[in-house]
Structures are given as C-alpha cells and as structure tokens.
C-alpha positions as CSV (number, residue, x, y, z in Angstrom):
1,X,151.3,84.3,149.0
2,X,149.5,82.7,146.0
3,X,146.0,83.7,144.9
4,X,143.2,82.5,147.2
5,X,141.1,81.1,144.3
6,X,142.2,78.1,142.3
7,X,144.1,79.0,139.2
8,X,144.1,77.3,135.8
9,X,146.8,78.9,133.7
10,X,145.1,77.8,130.4
11,X,141.9,79.7,131.0
12,X,141.4,83.1,129.4
13,X,142.9,85.9,131.5
14,X,140.1,87.8,133.4
15,X,141.8,91.1,132.3
16,X,140.1,90.8,128.9
17,X,143.3,90.5,126.9
18,X,142.1,87.2,125.3
19,X,145.5,85.6,126.3
20,X,145.7,82.6,128.5
21,X,146.1,83.6,132.2
22,X,149.4,81.8,132.4
23,X,150.8,83.9,129.6
24,X,149.3,87.1,130.8
25,X,148.6,88.6,134.3
26,X,149.5,85.4,136.3
27,X,153.2,86.0,135.6
28,X,153.0,89.4,137.3
29,X,150.8,88.2,140.2
30,X,153.1,85.2,140.9
31,X,156.2,87.5,140.8
32,X,157.8,85.9,137.7
33,X,157.9,89.2,135.9
34,X,157.1,92.9,136.5
35,X,154.2,94.5,134.6
36,X,156.0,96.5,131.8
37,X,153.4,99.3,131.5
38,X,150.8,101.1,133.6
39,X,148.0,99.3,131.6
40,X,149.6,95.9,132.2
41,X,149.6,96.7,136.0
42,X,146.0,97.9,135.8
43,X,144.9,94.7,134.1
44,X,146.9,92.5,136.5
45,X,145.4,94.3,139.5
46,X,141.9,93.6,138.2
47,X,142.9,90.0,137.7
48,X,144.3,89.9,141.2
49,X,140.9,91.0,142.5
50,X,139.3,88.1,140.6
51,X,141.8,85.6,142.0
52,X,141.8,87.3,145.5
53,X,145.6,87.7,145.2
54,X,145.7,90.2,148.2
55,X,149.5,90.2,148.6
56,X,149.9,91.3,145.0
57,X,147.3,94.1,145.3
58,X,149.0,95.2,148.5
59,X,152.5,95.1,147.0
60,X,151.5,97.1,143.9
61,X,149.9,99.9,145.9
62,X,152.0,102.9,146.8
63,X,153.0,103.2,150.5
64,X,150.6,106.2,150.7
65,X,147.6,104.1,149.6
66,X,148.6,101.3,151.9
67,X,148.3,103.6,154.9
68,X,144.7,104.3,154.0
69,X,143.6,100.6,154.0
70,X,144.6,97.1,155.0
71,X,145.0,93.6,153.6
72,X,141.8,92.6,155.3
73,X,139.9,95.5,153.6
74,X,141.3,94.4,150.2
75,X,140.4,90.7,150.9
76,X,136.8,91.7,151.9
77,X,136.3,93.8,148.8
78,X,137.7,91.1,146.4
79,X,135.8,88.2,148.0
80,X,132.5,90.0,148.3
81,X,132.3,90.7,144.6
82,X,131.7,88.5,141.6
83,X,134.0,90.1,139.0
84,X,132.5,90.1,135.6
85,X,134.7,92.1,133.3
86,X,137.1,94.9,132.7
87,X,136.9,97.6,130.0
88,X,139.9,99.8,129.4
89,X,138.6,103.2,128.2
90,X,141.8,105.3,127.8
91,X,145.5,105.0,128.4
92,X,147.7,108.1,128.7
93,X,151.5,107.5,128.8
94,X,152.5,104.7,131.2
95,X,154.6,103.0,128.5
96,X,157.9,101.1,129.3
97,X,160.0,104.2,129.1
98,X,157.6,106.5,130.9
99,X,157.6,107.2,134.7
100,X,153.9,108.0,135.1
101,X,150.7,107.1,133.3
102,X,147.0,107.1,133.7
103,X,144.5,104.4,132.8
104,X,140.7,105.0,132.7
105,X,138.6,101.9,133.1
106,X,135.3,100.3,134.1
107,X,135.2,97.2,136.2
108,X,131.9,95.4,136.2
109,X,130.9,93.2,139.2
110,X,128.0,91.8,141.1
111,X,127.8,92.5,144.9
112,X,125.0,91.5,147.1
113,X,123.1,90.4,144.1
114,X,123.3,93.8,142.4
115,X,125.1,94.4,139.1
116,X,127.4,97.3,139.6
117,X,130.4,99.0,137.9
118,X,133.4,100.9,139.2
119,X,134.7,103.6,136.9
120,X,137.9,105.6,137.6
121,X,141.0,107.1,136.1
122,X,144.0,105.6,138.0
123,X,147.4,107.2,138.3
124,X,150.4,104.9,138.1
125,X,154.1,105.7,138.8
126,X,157.2,103.6,138.0
127,X,159.5,102.9,141.0
128,X,162.6,100.9,141.4
129,X,160.3,97.9,142.3
130,X,158.1,98.4,139.2
131,X,154.8,100.2,138.4
132,X,152.7,101.2,141.4
133,X,149.1,102.3,141.8
134,X,149.2,105.8,143.3
135,X,145.7,107.3,143.4
136,X,142.6,107.8,141.3
137,X,139.9,110.2,140.2
138,X,136.4,108.8,140.0
C-alpha cells in the first residue's frame, strides 16, 4: 500500500539527508530497494511516519514488535503528529556487512499543539528480508 499522504519525489527527504525524497527513503518505502544499513532503515522509518506509510512501518518491524501493536495504532500515531525533524545522534555498527546495529536519535514533532520530542536508541537486526527494527531503549 502506498503512503497515505501525497508524495512529491523532488522535495527534500524528511529524514534530513538533504537528498530528494525520490532518491532517498522513498525507494525503500515503495519497495524498490532494501535499506542497506540500520541508519538507512531508521531514516526511512521516520520518513514513513511523515508520509503515513503504515504498511512499510509494519513490514520493517520484527514479528515480536508487531505482536505488541497494530497497524491502526501505527496509523493513529503517525497521523496525530506533525513531524518536524529527525536528528541522528549516534550509530553503532549496522553497516552493510553487519547483522545488528543501534541508532540513537531524536524525532521532533507537534502533537495536540505541543512541541515534543521522542529520543531513543533503537536496535536493528538484518534478516533475510532486510533490516528490521527489533526494540529500543529510551
């Protein structure tokens, strides 16, 4: 399923890479390519929140994480926030030849008129289907 919000591939990618969306995260979200690193998956998952690409968010979660939520929960979170920016703090491993990696980040958003941020360190693992979000520490 495509993103719920209209997409202009020539706009700057919301992930903060300064690349056009069509040359960055959109390729992963639309299934044209797999994110090559844990950081690329993290950035594409943030962008998927901005675009309300629920299927991509669901697909890139580990089965364990999926059992603790639903697509409706993801859609509610993504649509009830105005996503304002992503800041990557640290990346540990998660390169193309690695099997695991962590990415620490801050996502800035507005919800119910209040400016907020979500900070966590996410664990990613490479599977046969590509990188997957496994869990986090806040």
